[in-house]
Structures are given as C-alpha cells and as structure tokens.
N, C-alpha and C positions, 0 to 999 in steps of 0.2 A: 653636667651631673656626674658624680663619681659612680663607677660601676662596681659590681661585686668582685670581678676578677682583678680589678685594680687594687681593691682593698686587700685581697688575699696575697697578691704578688708583692705588694709593698711590705706586708708583714713578713713574708719569707726573706726579704732583703736583710732583715736584722740578723738572721741566722748565718749569713755569709759576710756580714759587714765586719771590718777589722775592729778589734777591741782596743780602746785607748784609756789612759788614766786622765780623768777629767776633774778639775777643781769643783768642789761642791758649790762654791759661790757662783759658778757659771750655770748651774742647773736650776731650772724653774719648774713649778708645778702649776698646772691649769686644772681647775675643778672639772671642766668638761671632759678631761682625759682620765678621769678617775671613776670607773663604773661602780666602785664600792662606796656608794653614797648611802650612809646609814639612814638618811631622811626618807629613803625610798621604802624602807622596811616597815612592817607592822610594829607597833610599839613593843609587842611581846618579844620581838627578836632583836631589838636594838641593843639591849644590854649584853646579850650573848655575843653579838658581832663585835662590840667594843672590847669585851673580855678576850675574844679570840685574837684580835689584832694586837692588843696589849701584850698578851702572852707571846705571840710570835715575835713582836718587836723586842721584848726582853731577852728572848733566847738568842736572837741574832746579835743584839748589842753585847751580850755577855761573851759570845764566841769571839767577836772582834776584839774585845778587851783582853781576853785570855791569850790570844795569839796575835801579836802586832803585825805579823806577816800574812795573816789570813785575809782573803778577799772573797766576797760573795759572788753569786752569779751576776753577770754583767747587767747593768741597767739598759733598757732600750730607750734611747733618746731621739726625739724628732727635732731636726734643725728647721725651725720656722722663721724665715726672715732674719737669719743671723742669730737667733736665740735658741737655746736648748731647752726642750720640755720633756718631762718624764712621760713616756707612754706605758712603760711597764717597769715596776720596781720602786713604787712609792715607799713601801715599808722598808726595803733595803736601804734606800737613800736616808730615811729617818734613822735607821740603825747606825749608819756610818756617822751621821751627825751626833747621835747620842754617845757614840764611842770616841768622840773627839777626833775623828779622822778628817783630813783635809781634802782627800781626793777619793774618787770611786771609779771602778772599771765600768766602761760603758761602750755599747755599740751605737753608732750614730747614723741615721738615715735622713737625708733632706726630703721635705715634703711640705705641702700646704697645711695650714691649721685644720681646715675642714677634713682633709684626709687623715691627719693625725688623730682627730677625735674619733673617726670611724675605726681606725686600726686599734685604738685603745679598747674598743668594745670586744675585740676577739682575742686579745693577748691572754686573758684569763681563762681561755678554753684549753690551754696547753698544760701538760703535766707539771711544768715548772712553777705554776701559779697555785695559790690556795683557791679551792673551789668557791665559786660565788654561790650565794644563797639564791633560792628559787626566784624571789622577786627581782633581785639584781640581774639574774640571768635573763628573765623575761624582758626587763627594761633594756638590756643590752642588745638582744637580737631585734627587739622592736625598734630601737633607735636606728639600727642598720636598715631594716626594712622600710622605715619611714623615709630615710635618705634615698634609698634606691627607688622609691615611688615618687620622688620629687615632692616630698612633704605631703603625700597622700593625694596628689593630683593626677597620677597616671598609674597604669598597671605596672607593678614592679617586675613582671615577667616570671619565668620559671626558676625562681631562686629559693623558694620555700624549702625544698629538700636539702639544698646546699647549706642553707642557714641552720636547719635542724641538725644536720650532721656535724657542722662546725661546733655547735653549742651542746650537742649531746642531748637534745630534747626530742619529744615526740613530734613528728612532722605535722600533726594535726594543728598545733598552735600556729606556726607560721603560715600553714596552708589556709586556715580560716581567716587569719589576719589579711592575707592577700585578697581573699574573697571580699572582706569588708571594704577594702580600698577600692576594688574594682566596681563594687556596687554603689560606691559613694555614700556609704552609711556613716562615715566619720566626718563630723563637722567641727574642726578645731575651735572655732569661735564660740561654740556652745559650751565649752569646758571653762571652769573657773581658773583663776590664776594659780591656785594651789594644785590644780589637776594637770598643769602643763609645765614643761621644762622652761625655766625662766629665761634661758638664752635663745632657744630655737622656737619656742611656742608649741613644740610637739606635745600632744596630749599623752600622758603616761599610759602605758599599756593597761595597768590595773584600772584606770578610770575609763578607758575605752571598753574594756571587757565588761565592766559593770554597766555601762551605758547600753551596750548591745544586748546584754542580758535583760535589762529593763524593757528595752524596745520590744523584745519578743515574748518574754515570760513574766513581765511585771516586776514588782519589787522582790529582791531575793529574800530568802529566809534569814532571820536574825542570827548573827554569830558566824555566818559564812565569810571566809576570806574573799575579798573582791577578786584576787588573782585567779581563783578557781571558777569564777562566774563567767566563763567564756561562752560564746555562742555555741561552740562545739559541745560543751558539756550540757548546756541547756537543751539543745536539740536532740542529743543522744538520749537524755532523760525522757524527752517527749516520745522518741521513737520506741523506747522500752515500754512506755505506757501503751503506745499504739499496738505493739506486738502482743502485749498481755491481754488487751481487750479483743483485738481482732483474731488472735490465735484460737480462741474458743468458739468462734462462730463460722458459719458458712453462708454463702449466698447473700441474701438481702440483709441478714443480721450482721454479716461482716461489713457491709457498707454502712450500716448503722453505727457500728463500733468506730469506723473511721470518721464518721460525721461527728461523733461525740468528741473525739480528740481535736479535730479541726475547729469545732465550735469553741473549745476552750481557748484557742488562740485569738478569737475575736477578729479584729480588723487585720491582723497580721497573718491570717490563714493563707492568703495567696502567696505572700512572700516566703513563708515557711515551705509551702508546697513547691514553689519555684526552686528553693534551695535543694529539696530532695528529688526534684524532677517528677513531681506528681501533679503537674498543672491540670492534666486531663481529668484526674480523679476529682479535683476540686471543682472544675467546671461542671462535671456531671452532677455532683452533689448540689451545686448551687442552681443549676438550670432545670433539674428534674422537678423541683417543687413538690416532691413526694413526701408524704408524712410517714416517716419510718416508725 
C-alpha cells in the first residue's frame, strides 16, 4: 500500500527533474489522473467550470500563437511502463495542440500507475495550478485518504492534518473522515454505481457525507448541497442545540434538556454520545428510569 510520505516525495521529484522537449504524440492522458472531473460538480457549477477552462485554454493558445518561441510551464509526466502520462498540465498540453505545436517542455518521473493517480490529486494544490472547486478538492483529498486506508479497510493513521494542510482545507473534514473509516461506518457495496468511482469502486465523498448525515440526523433539508452534509456539521448543529437548551437550566432541569436532545437522535443516541465522549451521561439517563 502506498504511504503519504511516498506520495509527497514523488511529487517533489518533479521540481528537480530535468526538463526535456517531448513530442506531443508520445504523451497520453488518463482520466484517473485528472481531478478536474466536471461530472463531480453540482449541475449549477458545471457551466462555470467549462467556461473557466475554455477561457484559460484560449488565453494560453493565443499566447503560443503570438510568440512561436514561447513555452509554457513544464508539464509533469509520469513514465508508467514505458508510456508517458500527464499528471499535471492537461490544459497546457491542449493549448500546445491547439496552437499546432509538435512538442512540449516536460519534467518526467518514473512511477507506477497507482502512484501517478495519487500524485495527480495533489498537483493542483500548488500556486502554479488553477484552484480546484470545493467539490473537486473534497474528492481529491478523499481519494488519497481512501487509498491510505487500504480502501477503507484499516485506520489511515495520523494523516488528517497533513492532508488538510496540503489541500488548504479545515482539518475537521479529513479528521471526521478518518473517524468514519475507523468506526467502520462506510460500506462501499451499499452505494449505487453512480455514487462510486467507476475504476476503483471508491464511494464519492459527497455520497459518503450524505449517507453519514442520514444515519445520524435523518434526511437532510431540501436544497442543501450534499457536500456540506458532513457528520461534523450535523453533530456541531446538534451540539449548538444542546448548549442552547442546557445553558438556560441548572441541576435536574439541565439533565432534562440533555435528554431532549438525545431523544431526538433515537437509536443513534449511544453512537452520538460515544462520538462526543458522553457515554456516562447517556447511561445515566437510560438507567435512571426517572420521569423528568
């Protein structure tokens, strides 16, 4: 299984690799190495993403046409079993082709296909890349975490903070996702074909977040984006309700306020309490048999 340090070190190799002129006909593109998958986006964002890419491609192409000697930032290519695949620079490669160029400058690093796919997830976290949209970012770091956990079968270890720093996201997302994996709450076979990556079978982060939300809080309110329906957000919302209720009471009435919130969770009350480390409170509430 590929480790987090291996992924990071392999990516760093591109920065020191010699740059060469490579014929475009020798360069291939693999969909698994392109995190900018428009199909991952909500329908309301797809048109904007297409427009942004079209605009960027047009600008690059025109620059290359206006100056025959101009070259763009080097492509990052993975040499996999003798073939070259784009890990970073898909739009630049398309611009070279649109400008009728025959060759492109590129840095080449040999690696396995599996490693190349993982490296492709972090290349867009650097300043040289156009920023990914939130859904794409979530799916990219989730793909890494899923790989590091052996496809959800084991604890991924203390990598959540490192992943969060790499992608510039709040550590709560990766941290909660690690917790889901450790607790065994994710069952890939329970997700439909449309909710899983067609190649790896990995359930998409948006689908997992929605499933976890339903497990603890029931169906989400209409109109909410599934990406925001993470367990963290749901439980934080529950905690705010808890504080609002309990903060105005003392003693026995405070216990009653806690009971109200836990009662709303139904059968999942124990799991929620475990999550927050309040097992003792739930046990007392359940065993007392007192009528508050």
